C-alpha positions in Angstrom: 1.9 4.4 -17.5 4.0 7.2 -18.1 3.4 9.3 -15.4 4.5 12.6 -16.8 1.2 15.3 -16.4 -1.1 13.4 -14.8 -3.1 13.7 -11.2 -2.4 11.4 -8.9 -3.5 11.1 -5.8 -1.4 9.8 -2.3 -3.0 8.5 1.0 -0.3 8.5 3.8 2.0 11.1 2.7 2.6 12.7 5.2 6.2 9.9 5.5 7.9 7.1 4.8 5.9 5.4 0.7 3.5 8.3 0.6 5.8 10.9 0.6 8.8 8.9 -1.4 6.4 7.8 -4.3 5.1 11.5 -4.4 8.5 13.3 -4.4 9.4 10.5 -6.9 6.1 11.5 -9.1 6.3 14.8 -9.4 9.9 13.7 -10.5 8.9 12.0 -13.4 6.6 14.9 -13.7 3.7 14.6 -12.5 0.9 17.6 -13.8 -0.2 17.5 -9.8 0.5 14.8 -6.4 -2.0 16.0 -3.6 0.0 14.5 -0.3 -3.1 13.1 2.3 -2.8 11.6 5.7 -4.4 11.2 8.8 -1.5 13.6 10.4 -2.8 16.6 8.2 -0.2 18.5 9.9 2.7 15.9 7.9 1.0 16.0 5.0 1.1 19.8 4.2 5.1 19.5 5.8 5.5 17.6 2.6 3.5 19.6 -0.1 4.9 22.4 0.8 8.7 20.7 1.2 7.6 19.0 -2.6 5.5 21.8 -3.9 2.2 20.2 -3.8 -1.3 20.6 -2.3 -2.1 18.8 0.9 -5.9 17.8 2.5 -6.5 15.8 5.5 -8.4 12.7 5.8 -8.9 10.0 7.8 -8.7 7.2 5.2 -10.9 4.7 7.4 -13.9 6.8 6.7 -15.8 6.8 3.7 -16.7 10.0 4.1 -13.5 11.5 4.1 -12.2 9.3 1.0 -15.1 11.2 -1.0 -14.4 14.3 -0.1 -11.1 13.9 -0.9 -11.4 13.0 -4.1 -14.0 15.0 -4.7 -12.1 17.7 -3.6 -9.5 16.9 -6.0 -11.7 16.9 -9.0 -13.3 19.6 -8.8 -10.6 22.1 -7.5 -7.3 20.2 -9.1 -9.1 17.8 -12.1 -10.4 14.6 -12.5 -7.9 11.7 -10.9 -5.4 9.1 -12.9 -3.6 8.1 -10.8 -5.3 7.2 -6.6 -2.5 5.4 -4.8 -4.4 4.1 -1.9 -1.2 4.1 0.6 -2.1 4.5 4.0 -2.1 1.2 6.7 -1.0 0.3 10.2 0.9 -1.8 11.1 1.6 -5.0 12.3 -1.3 -4.6 15.1 -3.5 -7.2 17.3 -3.0 -10.3 17.8 -5.9 -13.3 18.3 -6.7 -11.9 21.8 -6.8 -8.0 21.0 -9.8 -6.7 20.9 -12.5 -6.7 18.1 -12.3 -3.3 17.7 -8.5 -3.2 17.4 -9.5 -5.7 14.2 -11.7 -3.8 13.4 -9.3 -0.1 12.4 -6.5 -3.1 10.3 -9.4 -4.0 8.3 -10.4 -0.8 7.7 -7.6 1.4 7.5 -5.3 -2.0 5.3 -9.0 -3.1 3.5 -11.5 -1.2 3.1 -9.8 2.4 2.6 -9.0 0.8 -1.1 -12.9 -0.2 -1.2 -13.8 3.4 -0.8 -11.4 5.0 -3.6 -12.5 2.2 -6.0 -16.4 2.8 -4.7 -16.3 6.6 -5.5 -13.5 6.9 -7.8 -14.6 3.7 -10.5 -17.8 5.4 -12.1 -15.7 8.8 -12.9 -13.0 6.7 -14.9 -15.7 4.4 -16.6 -17.3 7.4 -17.9 -13.9 8.9 -18.8 -11.9 5.7 -20.3 -10.4 4.8 -17.1 -7.8 5.2 -14.5 -5.5 3.6 -12.8 -5.1 2.5 -8.9 -2.0 1.2 -7.0 -2.9 0.1 -3.9 0.0 -0.7 -1.2 -0.7 -3.9 0.2 2.4 -5.9 1.6 4.2 -9.2 0.8 2.5 -10.1 3.4 -0.6 -10.3 1.4 1.2 -13.2 -0.8 3.2 -14.6 2.3 1.7 -14.0 6.0 3.3 -12.2 8.8 5.1 -13.6 11.9 4.0 -12.1 15.0 1.1 -9.8 13.3 -2.1 -11.5 12.8 -4.4 -8.9 11.9 -1.7 -7.6 9.5 -1.8 -10.2 7.5 -5.5 -11.1 7.5 -6.3 -7.3 6.0 -3.3 -8.2 3.7 -4.0 -10.3 2.4 -7.9 -9.4 2.1 -6.4 -6.4 0.4 -4.7 -8.0 -2.1 -8.0 -9.7 -2.8 -9.4 -7.2 -3.6 -7.2 -5.5 -6.0 -7.3 -9.1 -7.7 -10.8 -8.9 -8.1 -11.2 -4.7 -9.2 -8.6 -5.6 -12.0 -10.0 -8.4 -13.1 -13.7 -7.1 -14.0 -12.3 -3.5 -15.0 -10.0 -4.9 -17.2 -11.9 -4.9 -20.1 -13.2 -1.1 -19.8 -10.0 1.1 -19.0 -9.1 0.3 -15.0 -5.7 -0.5 -13.9 -4.9 -2.3 -11.2 -1.4 -2.5 -9.0 -0.7 -3.8 -5.9 2.5 -2.7 -4.5 3.8 -5.6 -2.0 7.1 -5.4 -1.2 9.0 -6.7 2.5 10.6 -4.2 5.3 11.2 -0.6 4.2 12.7 1.8 6.3 9.8 3.6 7.5 8.2 4.4 11.9 6.2 1.0 11.0 9.7 -1.1 10.2 11.7 1.5 13.4 11.0 -1.2 16.2 12.9 -4.6 16.4 10.0 -6.5 16.8 10.0 -10.6 15.6 7.1 -9.2 12.3 9.9 -7.0 11.6 13.0 -9.4 11.5 11.1 -11.7 10.1 10.2 -9.0 7.5 14.1 -7.8 6.7 15.3 -11.1 6.3 16.5 -9.8 2.8 16.4 -6.3 3.7 15.9 -3.4 4.7 15.0 -1.0 1.8 14.5 2.3 1.6 11.6 4.3 0.6 13.4 6.0 -2.4 14.6 2.9 -4.2 10.8 1.1 -3.1 9.7 4.3 -5.2 12.0 3.3 -8.2 11.0 0.0 -8.3 6.9 1.4 -7.8 7.7 3.9 -11.5 9.2 0.7 -13.6 5.9 -1.8 -12.1 3.3 1.6 -13.6 5.0 2.2 -16.8 4.6 -1.9 -17.1 1.5 -1.7 -15.6 2.2 -5.0 -13.4 -0.4 -6.3 -11.2 2.1 -6.8 -8.5 5.2 -4.9 -7.6 7.3 -6.7 -5.6 10.5 -4.0 -5.1 12.1 -7.4 -3.4 12.1 -10.0 -6.1 12.6 -12.6 -3.7 8.7 -12.4 -3.1 8.3 -14.4 -6.5 10.4 -16.9 -5.6 8.7 -17.4 -1.8 4.8 -17.3 -3.4 6.3 -20.3 -5.8 7.2 -21.9 -2.5 4.3 -22.2 -0.9 1.7 -22.6 -3.8 4.6 -25.3 -4.5 4.0 -26.8 -1.0 1.7 -25.5 1.0 2.7 -27.3 4.2 6.4 -27.7 3.7 6.0 -23.9 3.6 4.1 -23.7 6.6 6.4 -25.9 8.3 9.6 -23.5 7.5 7.1 -20.3 8.4 7.2 -22.1 11.4 10.8 -22.6 11.9 11.8 -19.6 11.2 9.5 -17.6 14.5 10.6 -20.7 16.6 14.0 -18.9 15.3 13.3 -15.4 16.1 11.4 -15.9 19.3 14.7 -17.8 20.6 17.1 -15.1 19.7 14.5 -12.3 21.2 15.5 -14.4 24.4 18.3 -15.0 24.3 
């Protein structure tokens, strides 16, 4: 996919990955980018800085996602690329209240479902379209210190697979963005989760955006800004038991370092 002259929606665009994507897409000649965020003031700040459009939305609410799609298509034009990028971090653990687990699932998974539910029929009518869904390397591997995060990101990848294989013959394309640690507000705290994810370094959002542009150009299902993730996946599937033992040892090292 070439981004020139495309109409693109980016959720979670108030900062971090979303803002970097919006900026890079405009640099590639996008016709228009819609900056969407729960933090509407932040979305507007991004739009003012980059020269695009802003909308506020809570992507965990289906009505909000539907409204963004309807407003964009009515006021801007047909959406060529929907970037379901908004997400929440490591979050709850095993003993956390169910409401916290549900929040992780609603933002990290159901937001992708809502976007597809309301946009796929429109895209099919006009012969195709593209979804870029931000998951994480945690959705392919796992997340030390982040039970709900690991669960929800795995589910996000699973939904992306289903979406891609179901509509591949009808012009719908899907890419899953699965980075390790990226320098954002989500990774600002030195937690075990952040330390595990940054084992291969902390990537800048602008560097990630370059990988995304290339991945979209190649129409790759998996966009892996950290290429090491592919080898980790191979090791995992090659010997699952060995991989679990290795991850457990890594967790023990991180916990020991945190206590020393």
